[in-house]
C-alpha positions as CSV (number, residue, x, y, z in Angstrom):
1,X,-13.9,-9.4,20.9
2,X,-15.8,-12.5,19.8
3,X,-18.8,-10.2,19.2
4,X,-16.7,-8.2,16.7
5,X,-15.7,-11.5,15.0
6,X,-19.3,-12.5,14.6
7,X,-20.2,-9.1,13.1
8,X,-17.5,-9.2,10.5
9,X,-18.4,-12.8,9.6
10,X,-22.0,-11.8,9.0
11,X,-20.8,-8.8,6.9
12,X,-18.8,-11.2,4.7
13,X,-21.7,-13.6,4.3
14,X,-24.1,-10.8,3.5
15,X,-21.8,-9.4,0.9
16,X,-21.2,-12.7,-0.8
17,X,-25.0,-13.4,-0.7
18,X,-25.8,-10.6,-3.2
19,X,-23.4,-12.0,-5.8
20,X,-25.7,-14.1,-7.8
21,X,-23.4,-16.3,-9.9
22,X,-21.5,-19.1,-8.2
23,X,-18.4,-18.5,-10.5
24,X,-18.3,-14.8,-9.5
25,X,-18.6,-15.6,-5.8
26,X,-15.8,-18.2,-6.2
27,X,-13.5,-15.6,-7.9
28,X,-14.0,-13.0,-5.1
29,X,-13.6,-15.6,-2.3
30,X,-10.4,-16.9,-3.8
31,X,-8.9,-13.6,-4.7
32,X,-9.3,-12.2,-1.2
33,X,-8.7,-15.5,0.6
34,X,-12.1,-15.4,2.3
35,X,-12.4,-19.2,2.5
36,X,-8.8,-20.3,2.3
37,X,-5.5,-19.2,0.8
38,X,-5.5,-16.0,-1.3
39,X,-5.0,-17.0,-5.0
40,X,-3.5,-15.3,-8.0
41,X,-5.4,-14.5,-11.2
42,X,-3.5,-17.3,-13.0
43,X,-4.5,-19.9,-10.4
44,X,-8.1,-18.9,-10.5
45,X,-8.2,-18.8,-14.3
46,X,-6.7,-22.2,-14.5
47,X,-9.2,-23.6,-12.0
48,X,-12.2,-22.0,-13.9
49,X,-10.8,-22.6,-17.4
50,X,-10.6,-18.9,-18.3
51,X,-7.8,-16.5,-19.0
52,X,-6.0,-14.4,-16.4
53,X,-7.3,-11.2,-18.0
54,X,-10.9,-12.5,-17.9
55,X,-10.6,-13.2,-14.2
56,X,-9.2,-9.6,-13.6
57,X,-12.2,-8.1,-15.6
58,X,-14.7,-10.2,-13.7
59,X,-13.1,-9.3,-10.3
60,X,-13.2,-5.6,-11.2
61,X,-16.9,-5.7,-12.3
62,X,-17.9,-7.6,-9.2
63,X,-16.2,-5.2,-6.8
64,X,-17.9,-2.2,-8.5
65,X,-21.3,-3.9,-8.1
66,X,-20.5,-4.6,-4.4
67,X,-19.4,-1.0,-3.8
68,X,-22.6,0.3,-5.4
69,X,-24.6,-2.1,-3.3
70,X,-22.8,-1.0,-0.2
71,X,-23.5,2.7,-0.9
72,X,-27.2,2.0,-1.6
73,X,-27.7,0.0,1.6
74,X,-28.2,-3.4,-0.1
75,X,-25.9,-5.1,2.3
76,X,-27.4,-4.4,5.8
77,X,-24.9,-6.6,7.5
78,X,-22.1,-4.3,6.4
79,X,-23.0,-1.2,8.5
80,X,-22.2,-2.8,11.9
81,X,-18.9,-4.1,10.6
82,X,-18.0,-0.6,9.2
83,X,-18.8,0.9,12.6
84,X,-16.4,-1.5,14.4
85,X,-13.6,-0.8,11.8
86,X,-14.1,3.0,11.9
87,X,-14.1,3.0,15.7
88,X,-10.8,1.2,15.9
89,X,-9.3,3.2,13.1
90,X,-10.2,6.4,14.9
91,X,-8.1,5.1,17.9
92,X,-5.2,4.2,15.5
93,X,-4.7,7.5,13.7
94,X,-7.4,7.1,11.0
95,X,-5.5,4.5,9.0
96,X,-3.7,1.3,9.8
97,X,-2.1,-1.8,8.3
98,X,-4.6,-4.5,7.8
99,X,-2.6,-6.8,10.1
100,X,-2.5,-4.3,13.0
101,X,-6.2,-3.3,12.5
102,X,-7.3,-7.0,12.4
103,X,-5.4,-7.8,15.6
104,X,-7.0,-4.9,17.4
105,X,-10.5,-5.7,16.3
106,X,-10.3,-9.4,17.2
107,X,-8.3,-8.7,20.3
108,X,-5.6,-11.3,19.4
109,X,-3.2,-12.3,16.7
110,X,-5.3,-12.9,13.7
111,X,-4.9,-15.5,10.9
112,X,-4.9,-14.9,7.1
113,X,-8.6,-15.4,6.7
114,X,-9.6,-12.9,9.5
115,X,-7.2,-10.3,7.9
116,X,-8.8,-11.1,4.5
117,X,-12.2,-10.2,6.0
118,X,-11.0,-6.8,7.1
119,X,-9.4,-6.1,3.7
120,X,-12.5,-7.2,1.8
121,X,-14.8,-5.0,3.8
122,X,-12.3,-2.1,3.3
123,X,-12.4,-2.7,-0.5
124,X,-16.2,-2.6,-0.8
125,X,-17.2,0.0,1.8
126,X,-17.8,3.6,0.7
127,X,-16.8,4.6,4.3
128,X,-13.4,3.1,4.0
129,X,-10.3,3.2,1.7
130,X,-8.2,0.2,1.0
131,X,-4.5,0.3,0.1
132,X,-3.4,-2.8,-1.7
133,X,0.0,-4.3,-0.8
134,X,2.8,-3.8,-3.2
135,X,6.6,-3.1,-3.1
136,X,5.9,0.4,-1.6
137,X,2.9,-0.1,0.6
138,X,1.6,-2.5,3.2
139,X,-2.0,-3.6,2.9
140,X,-3.9,-0.9,4.8
141,X,-7.4,0.4,5.5
142,X,-8.3,4.0,6.2
143,X,-11.4,6.1,6.9
144,X,-12.4,7.5,3.5
145,X,-13.4,10.8,5.1
146,X,-9.6,11.4,5.6
147,X,-8.7,10.4,2.0
148,X,-9.1,7.9,-0.7
149,X,-6.3,5.6,-1.9
150,X,-4.7,8.3,-4.1
151,X,-4.8,11.0,-1.4
152,X,-3.4,8.6,1.2
153,X,-0.5,7.7,-1.0
154,X,0.2,11.4,-1.7
155,X,0.3,12.0,2.1
156,X,2.9,9.2,2.4
157,X,5.0,10.6,-0.4
158,X,5.0,14.0,1.3
159,X,6.4,12.5,4.5
160,X,9.0,10.7,2.5
161,X,9.9,13.9,0.7
162,X,10.3,15.8,4.0
163,X,12.5,13.1,5.5
164,X,14.7,12.9,2.4
165,X,15.1,16.6,2.4
166,X,16.1,16.5,6.1
167,X,18.7,13.8,5.4
168,X,18.4,12.5,9.0
169,X,15.7,10.7,11.0
170,X,12.8,12.8,12.3
171,X,10.5,12.4,15.3
172,X,6.7,12.6,14.8
173,X,6.8,15.9,16.6
174,X,9.3,17.2,14.1
175,X,7.1,16.1,11.2
176,X,4.1,17.6,12.9
177,X,5.8,20.9,13.0
178,X,6.0,20.8,9.2
179,X,2.8,19.1,8.2
180,X,-0.8,20.4,8.9
181,X,-2.7,17.4,10.4
182,X,-5.2,17.4,13.2
183,X,-3.0,15.1,15.4
184,X,0.5,13.7,15.4
185,X,-1.0,10.2,15.6
186,X,-2.4,10.6,12.1
187,X,1.1,11.3,10.8
188,X,2.5,8.2,12.4
189,X,-0.4,6.1,11.1
190,X,0.3,7.3,7.5
191,X,4.0,6.7,7.8
192,X,3.5,3.2,9.2
193,X,1.8,1.9,5.9
194,X,4.9,2.8,3.8
195,X,7.5,0.1,3.1
196,X,9.9,3.0,2.3
197,X,9.9,4.2,5.9
198,X,11.0,2.7,9.1
199,X,11.1,3.8,12.8
200,X,13.3,3.1,15.8
201,X,12.2,4.5,19.1
202,X,10.4,7.7,18.2
203,X,12.5,8.5,15.1
204,X,11.4,7.9,11.5
205,X,13.6,7.7,8.5
206,X,14.1,5.9,5.2
207,X,13.9,2.1,5.5
208,X,17.4,1.9,3.9
209,X,18.9,4.0,6.8
210,X,20.6,1.7,9.4
211,X,19.9,4.4,12.1
212,X,16.1,3.4,12.0
213,X,16.2,0.0,10.4
214,X,19.4,-1.8,11.4
215,X,19.5,-5.1,9.6
216,X,22.8,-6.7,10.8
217,X,25.1,-6.5,13.9
218,X,27.3,-3.8,12.4
219,X,24.2,-1.5,11.9
220,X,23.0,-2.2,15.4
221,X,26.5,-1.3,16.8
222,X,26.4,1.9,14.8
223,X,23.0,2.9,16.2
224,X,24.1,2.2,19.7
225,X,27.2,4.3,19.4
226,X,25.4,7.1,17.5
227,X,22.7,7.3,20.2
228,X,25.3,7.2,23.0
229,X,27.3,10.1,21.5
230,X,30.5,8.9,23.1
231,X,33.0,6.0,22.9
232,X,32.0,2.7,24.5
233,X,33.6,-0.6,25.5
234,X,32.5,-3.5,23.3
235,X,30.9,-5.3,26.3
236,X,28.8,-2.2,27.0
237,X,27.8,-2.1,23.4
238,X,26.7,-5.8,23.7
239,X,24.6,-4.9,26.8
240,X,23.0,-2.0,25.1
241,X,22.0,-4.1,22.2
242,X,20.5,-6.7,24.5
243,X,18.4,-4.0,26.2
244,X,17.4,-2.3,22.9
245,X,14.2,-2.5,20.9
246,X,15.9,-4.3,18.0
247,X,14.0,-7.2,16.5
248,X,17.0,-9.6,16.9
249,X,19.0,-8.9,20.0
250,X,20.6,-12.3,20.8
251,X,24.2,-11.7,19.7
252,X,27.4,-12.7,21.5
253,X,30.0,-10.3,22.8
254,X,32.6,-12.0,20.6
255,X,30.5,-11.5,17.5
256,X,30.1,-7.8,18.3
257,X,33.9,-7.5,18.9
258,X,34.6,-9.2,15.6
259,X,32.3,-6.7,13.7
260,X,33.9,-3.8,15.5
261,X,37.3,-4.9,14.2
262,X,36.1,-5.4,10.6
263,X,34.1,-2.3,10.0
264,X,35.9,0.9,9.1
265,X,33.2,3.1,10.8
266,X,34.5,1.9,14.2
267,X,37.8,3.1,15.6
268,X,39.6,1.4,18.5
269,X,40.7,4.2,20.8
270,X,41.6,2.3,23.9
271,X,41.5,-1.1,25.5
272,X,38.3,-2.5,24.0
273,X,36.9,1.0,23.6
274,X,35.4,2.0,20.2
275,X,34.3,5.3,18.7
276,X,32.8,6.3,15.3
277,X,35.1,7.6,12.6
278,X,32.5,10.3,11.9
279,X,33.4,11.8,15.2
280,X,36.8,12.7,13.9
281,X,38.7,9.6,15.2
282,X,41.2,7.9,12.9
283,X,42.5,4.4,13.0
284,X,46.1,3.8,14.1
285,X,48.4,3.1,17.0
286,X,49.3,5.6,19.7
287,X,52.6,6.1,17.8
288,X,50.7,6.9,14.6
289,X,48.6,9.5,16.5
290,X,51.8,11.1,17.9
291,X,53.3,11.2,14.4
292,X,50.2,12.9,13.0
293,X,50.1,15.3,15.9
294,X,53.8,16.4,15.3
295,X,53.2,16.7,11.5
296,X,50.3,19.0,12.0
297,X,52.2,21.1,14.5
298,X,55.2,21.5,12.2
299,X,57.5,22.2,15.2
300,X,58.8,20.4,18.3
301,X,56.2,19.8,21.0
302,X,56.5,19.3,24.7
303,X,55.6,16.1,26.5
304,X,52.5,17.9,28.0
305,X,51.4,19.1,24.6
306,X,51.8,15.7,23.0
307,X,49.9,14.0,25.8
308,X,47.1,16.5,25.7
309,X,46.6,16.1,21.9
310,X,46.8,12.3,21.9
311,X,44.2,12.0,24.7
312,X,41.8,13.9,22.5
313,X,41.6,10.9,20.2
314,X,42.7,7.9,22.4
315,X,41.5,6.5,25.7
316,X,44.9,5.4,27.0
317,X,47.0,6.1,30.0
318,X,49.6,8.9,30.0
319,X,52.4,6.4,30.6
320,X,51.4,4.6,27.4
321,X,52.0,7.8,25.4
322,X,55.3,8.5,27.1
323,X,56.5,5.0,26.4
324,X,55.7,5.4,22.7
325,X,57.8,8.6,22.7
326,X,60.8,6.5,23.5
327,X,60.7,5.0,20.0
328,X,63.9,6.5,18.6
329,X,63.1,5.4,15.0
330,X,60.1,7.7,15.1
331,X,60.8,10.4,17.6
332,X,63.8,12.5,18.5
333,X,64.4,14.5,21.7
334,X,65.1,18.2,21.1
335,X,65.7,19.1,24.7
336,X,64.9,17.8,28.2
337,X,61.1,18.2,27.7
338,X,60.5,18.5,23.9
339,X,60.3,16.1,20.9
340,X,60.2,16.2,17.2
341,X,60.0,13.6,14.4
342,X,63.2,11.5,13.8
343,X,65.1,12.4,10.6
C-alpha cells in the first residue's frame, strides 16, 4: 500500500508543478488541504490580501486548466494514480466516500491530507467524478463512465424517492428489484454517499428514521423490539443492544429500564416484559384490561373468557387475573362462574 501512497504523492506534485504562479498554487493547496488544513475562501483571501470572490474565481479558473491539462495528458504522473483509484472504486461499487476510498487505497486509516489527495485527483481527472461535501452529501469520488456529479446526485435522489414512497426501510435486494443497475453493490455505493439515507444491517431508510439510524437509547430499544417481533424482558433488551451493530452500545440495564418506563411506545405487559404499542398493546393494570374487555363484550363473561382475553395482552399468571376479579368495586359476580362490571 506504500506503493499506492507514493503514486498518489507524485500525482499531486505533478499536478501542482504545471501551475505556474505561486499564488495560484497556494490557493489550490490551501483550498484542498494538500499541505495542511483545508482553508475557507475567506481565510485564503485574508492571507493573500484579496476578496473572497476573487479567490473563488481564481480557484475555478485553475481547476479548469488542470482538468484540461489532465485530459490532454499534460500531467503524466496522474495516469497511474487514476488507475489505482478506478481499480479500488470498481471493487467498491463504482463510487465511494472519499474517507472510505482513501482508507482502502492506503490500506489503513488515513489522515486529512491523504484524503485531500484523493479528493483533489478526483476533482481534476476526466476519468473521475467528485461530489463535494454539503448538508446532503458526503465527499465522494466515482468513475465518470458511470455518471458525472449531476447524474450521480439524480441516482441518489431516485433511491430516496423510492424509499420515501415505500415508507419503511428496504434491503439492497428490494431496491435492486426496482432499479436497473448492473449490480446491487452499485446501488449500495450510491446510497452510502447520501447524508439523507442510513442503514442498519441490510436495511436502508431515511436518516431520520430510528429503525435504521437510532440516535438514543429509546430508539435502540424500539429497533430491538421491532426486529424481535415479540415482547421481551428489559434484561434481554439490554443484552440484544450489547450484541447489536449500534455505534454506541454501552448502556446499563437500569438506563434501559428507565427509558422503557418513560416512552409511550413501550407497554409493560408482565413482570419486566415490554411490548410495542403499535402491536395493539395498551398501557394499564390487569384490572384496567379486564374492565376494557368487559366493556367491549357488553355482557357478562365467564372466568375462562376473561382469562383468555387478558392473556392476549398481558404476560401474567392466571391466578393474577382471578385475584383482580375479586375487586368488588370494579367487578360483580353474576353467577358461580360469570362476572360483569360493578354498578
